[in-house]
N, C-alpha and C positions, 0 to 999 in steps of 0.2 A: 700796102702802107698801113702800119698799126695805128691805133687810136692815139698813142703817145707821140708817134712820129709825124702825125698829121700836121702839116704846116700850111700857112697861108701863102699863096702864090700871088705875087704882083703881076700885073699884066705885062706879058713879055713883048718887047719891041725888037725889031730887026737891028736897031741901034742900041748896043749894050750900054754905051755911055749915057745916052739920054734916059734909058730905063733906070739906070742906077741913080741918076740925079732925081728922077721922079720919086723913086722909092725913098731916097734920103729926105726929100722935102715933106713927104707924107708921114713918115715914121719918126724921124729924128729932129729934135729942136734945132733951130738955127744956131750955128757956132758950136755944135756939139760934136766932139771928136769921136770918130768911129775907129776903134782899134782893129787891126787886121788879125784877128784871132779866130780860132774855131772852137766850137763847143762840142765836146764829145758827149756821148750818152752817159758816161760815168760822172760827168759834172752835175747831172741832175739827180736830185734825191727824190725818187718816185716810189720808194718802198711803202707798203701798207704798214701801219704802225703796230698791229697787234701781235702777230704770231712770232714766237721765237723759233729761229730756223735751226737751232742746235738740238732741239728736243723733238721726239716723236709726238705727233699731235693728232687729235681726232679730225683736224681740218685737212688731212692729207687726202683730199678727194682727187680723183683722176680727171681734173678739169684742165685742159690745155692752157699753159701759161700761168697757172695759179700754183702757189707754193703755200703749204700749210693752210689751205682754205682761204688764202688772201692773195690778191692779185700781184703779179710781177709788174715790172715797170711798163710793159707794153700791152697789157691786156685789159685795161679798164673798159668797162662797157658803159656807154652813155646812151640814153634813149633818144637823143637827138644829136645833131651835128655840133651843137654848142660846145665850146671848150670851157674848161673850168680851171680855177686857180687853186693851187695848194702846194706847199712844200718847196717853194722856189728859194734857192740860195739867196742870202741877203747881199746882192751885188747890184750896182747901178744897171739900169736897163741897157746902157750903151755897151756893156761888156758882153751882152748876148746878141747884139746886132752886128752881124758880119756880112761881108759881101762875098758870096761864093765865087769860085772860079768859072762856073758855068754861066750861061746867059740867063738862066731862069733864077730870078731873085727870090730869096726866101727870108722869112722872118723866123729864126730858129728858136725864139723864146717859147718854151712850153707853157703856155698860159694856164696856170692853175690858180694860185693865190699869191698876190703880190705881198712882199714884206711890208711892215708898218711904214717905213720911210718912203714907200712908193704907192701909198694909198690913193694919190692923185696923179694923173698923167703929168709929165714934164711940161713946164710952161712953154707955150708955143707949139705944142704937139697936137696933131689931129687925131691921135689915138683915142678911141672911145672905149672905156672899160665897161663891161656889163655889170649890172647890178647883181648882188649876190643871189637874189631870188630868181634871177634869170639863168643862173648856171645850173646845168643839168647834173644831178648827182650821179655818182658811180654806184652801180647796183651790186649789192652783195650776192654772190651766186647761190647762197643757201635760201635766199628769199627773193626769187625772181617775179617778174610781172606776168600775170595771167589775165589777159583782157576779157576772157569769157566768164570770169568770176568777180564778184564784188570785193574789191580790195582797197586798202588804204596804205599810204607810205609813211613810215617813220624815218625821219632824216636826221642824221647826227650832225653835230656842230662842225665836223670836218668833212661834210658833204658826201656821206655814204648813205645810200637809200636802201630801205628794207620794205619790201611789199608783204603785207600781212592780210590774211582773210579777215573779213569783218567779224566773223565769229570768234576767231582767236584774239582779236584786239579787245573785244568785250570781256574776254576772260582774263586779260592781263591786269587791267586796272580800272577802277571805277572812274578815275579821272579821264580815261580815254573813252570809255563806253558812251558817255553822254555827248561826246564830240563827233561820234561816227554818224555820218549822214550820207549814205550811198545814194547816188543819183545816176541816171542814164542819159547819155548824150549821143545822138546819132547811132543808136542801137548798141552802144558800148557803155560799160560802166565807167563813170568819171572817177578818177583816182583823187581822193582827198589826201593832202600832205600835212603832216604834223611835224614840226621841227622841235627836237629836243635840244634847246640851247645849252643846257648844262651837261650834255652827254656826248663824249667822243665815241668813235666807232668801236674802240676796244670794249667799252662798257656795254654798248648796245648789243654787240655781237655776243658777248658772254651771257647777258640777260636773256636775250631772245632764244639763243640756242639751248640754254639750260631749261627754259620753260616750254619751248615748242618743239625742239629737236634734240632731246637729251641723249638719244641713242648715238649721236655723233661722238659723244664723250665716252660712253660705256661700251661701245662695240668692241668685242674681244679681238676682232681681226685688225683693228687699228688702235692699239692701246694708247691711252692718254697719260702723260706724266702730270700728276696733280700739281706739281710745282709750276707748271706752265699756266695752269688755270688760276691758281691762287694769287699770282702776282698782279692779276687784273681785278682781284676781288675788292680791294679798298675803295676804288673809285666806283665800281659797280654797285656796291652797297649804298653809296651816296646817291647815285642816280636812281636806284630802285626806291629809296626813301623819298626822294624829291618828287617822283612821279607816281607814288602810291602803289608800287608793285610789291605787295606784301608777301607773295608766295615765293619770291626769288631765293631768299637766303635758305629757307628750309629745303627747297628743291636742290640748291647747289650743294649743301652739306650731304644730302642723300646721294648725290653723284660722287662726292669724295669718299663716302663709305663704300659704295659699290666698286670704287677704284682701289680699295684696300689702302687708303692713304695712311701715312704714319701718324702716330699720336701727336707729333710736333706740328704737322700740317693741320690736323683737326684743332689743336690748341690755338694755332694762329688764326684760323677761320673764326672760331668763337670769340677770340679776343677782339677781333675787328668789330664784332657785333656787341661787344661788351657783355657777353653772357658768362658771368662769373661761375655759376654752378657747373656749366659744361666745361669750362676751363679747369676747374678743380678736378673733375673726372679725368680729363685727358692729361693733366699735369701728373697725376698719380701714376698713370701708365708710362710716363717717361722715366720713372725711377728704376732703371735697370742699366746694365752695362752698355746696351746699344746706344743709349743717349748720354750716359754719364762719362763714358770713355772718350768722348769727343765734344767739341764745342757745338753750339746750335748752328746749323747750316747758315751760311752768310745771307742767302736770299731770304730766308725766313726771319733772321734777326734784323735785317735791314727793314723789312716790312713792319715788324713790331716796333723797331726803334723810331720809325717815321710816324706811325699812326697810334701805337699803343705802347709807349715806352714803359709805363708802369707794369704792364703785363710781362714785358721782357725782363724787367728787373726782378719781379716775383719769381719767374721761372729760373733765372740764373741763381738767385739766392737758394731756391729749393735744391737745385743740382749741387751747389757748393756744400750745402748742409749734408746731403746724402753721400757725397764723396768723402767727406770727413768721417761720417758714421761708418762707412764700409772700410775705410783705412783703420779706424779704431777697432773695428771688429776683428780684422786680420791680426793686428798687433795683440789684442787680448787673447785670441786663440793661441797664439804662439808663446806668449809670455805670462802676463799677470792675471788673465781671466777677468779683467775689469773689476777686480775686487771681490769676485764671487768666492765664497768660502768653500771651495772644493779642492781637494788634493789631487794633483795630476802631475806627479814628479818622477814616476818610475814604473817599471813593469811589475806586475803582480808575480807572486812566487810560482803560481801555476804556469803562467806564460813563459817564465824563464826555464822551467823544467820540462815543458810539454814536448813529447816525442823525443825526449833525451837531448834535444838540441834547441829547444825553445819553440814558441809559436811562430806562425808565418810572419807576424809583425816584427818579432825579435830577430828572425833571420833576415828580413828585408832591411832592417836598420842596423844590422850587425851589433845588436845589443845596445844601441844608442837611442834612448827613449826621446831625447830632445829632437833627434832627427825624425823619428816616427811621428811625433806630435806636429812637427813642421809639415810633414807630408799630409796629415789629416787636416791641418789648418788651411793649407793651400787648396785642397779639394773642397772643403766646406765653404770657405769664404768666396771662392770663385763662383760656385753654384748660387750662393745667396745673392751675390752682386749681379750675376747674369740675369736672374729672374726677378730680382727685386724682393727677395724673401726677407722677412723680419723675424721669423721664428723657425724653430726646427720643424722639418717635415720629411716625408718619405724620400723625396729626391735628394735632399742633403744627406740623410742617413745612408742611402744606397751608395752615394759617392764616397762616403767615408769607408764603408765596408769594402768597396772595390779597390780603394787606394791602399789599404793596409793589410787586408786579407784575414785578420784575426777577429772573430766575433766578440770575444771577451774584451779585447782592447778597443774595438769599435764602440761597444756599449759604454765604456768609460768616457770616451771622447764625446759621444752623442749627449750623454747626460750633462757633462761639463759645458759643452758648447751651447746646449739649449738654454742653460742658465745665463750664459754670457750674452746671447742674442737678446733675451728678454731685458737684460740690464742695459745694453747699448742702445736699443731702439725704444726704450720706455717712453721718452718724451720727444721722439722725432716727429717732425711735421709730416703728415700724410699727403698733403697737397699744398698748392700755393695758399 
């Protein structure tokens, strides 16, 4: 019988009817109707709140019954037989009280945490609800109990426990270090518990794993999607600030860098910390076709919209400006050169007569210079947009040479396009 399936058995009698009546008197208030319904396992929401199950995660440990490093519905570990309350659907208690067909009476309510309207037992009921402090926490598998070592427990506000060595606790926060008082009782270390009232298990798991077990995120054999981590960053930053864990954010961004996170992910992370200079740096790195050709991913834009809408607006404005600039660049290459005083309206006499049939560009375009200019414009503007270039360079020059084949024609285009690029991007914003 699993921890989640564990149920309280009423004393069985040879007389089923009398047993049922006793059960009803003890559990159900007088005149309270008992519907004859059954509760399936799927009725109960027992999933752990953190890990996204669609993404590969560093939490994919081979722990039986655990998914993505967090427990499935039937594998919570509690250090005592005490049951605990959490995630109960908001329904009256009577809907969970059923009389099974067998003679063994059961109370199938998975006692975790009662919803607000059930904070008190029903009037006339003899049910005694345990105090919150008496409910044994579920222990996260990354931070197990070792009775042979001095440890303390950090307990999240959703009743998840994390055993930490005294030494590691002292290195986490000055607020914690002065509260650590290891004692020994009956030859064993007594475990001191500190509850973080402002921290749910998502935040605590991210903070403690980042600082104490970062290899779980960076292990190349179990690659981590940075998007999975950053969605828990906003609340984790608040928790770290509330409890004086100053090393968390720098350690977290170091992990993002090791995971080769995109510039948008890095921008989002630093925006949450209100680090304008770092945001300027990473916003500049988003000025290329990889980011300009598609909208900001929904998960990142939602985070920014919820927590830092001003940084989202700045980035959107920057991308809009540069999309307009690159569109103008292509138009200028093809037609008016953005007002640059350079003539680029036909083949030179040498290129027309070369090899008695014209140069390679003349042959390629069948003598149509506008077509050749269009080919060079496509090549040059696509390379500029792809890499975020704002001036002529070797890569753009090479693309023009390869696209039209004539060195003389290529040099004419390169000189003209160089002047156009300097004109178009003269006053462009380089970052947010």
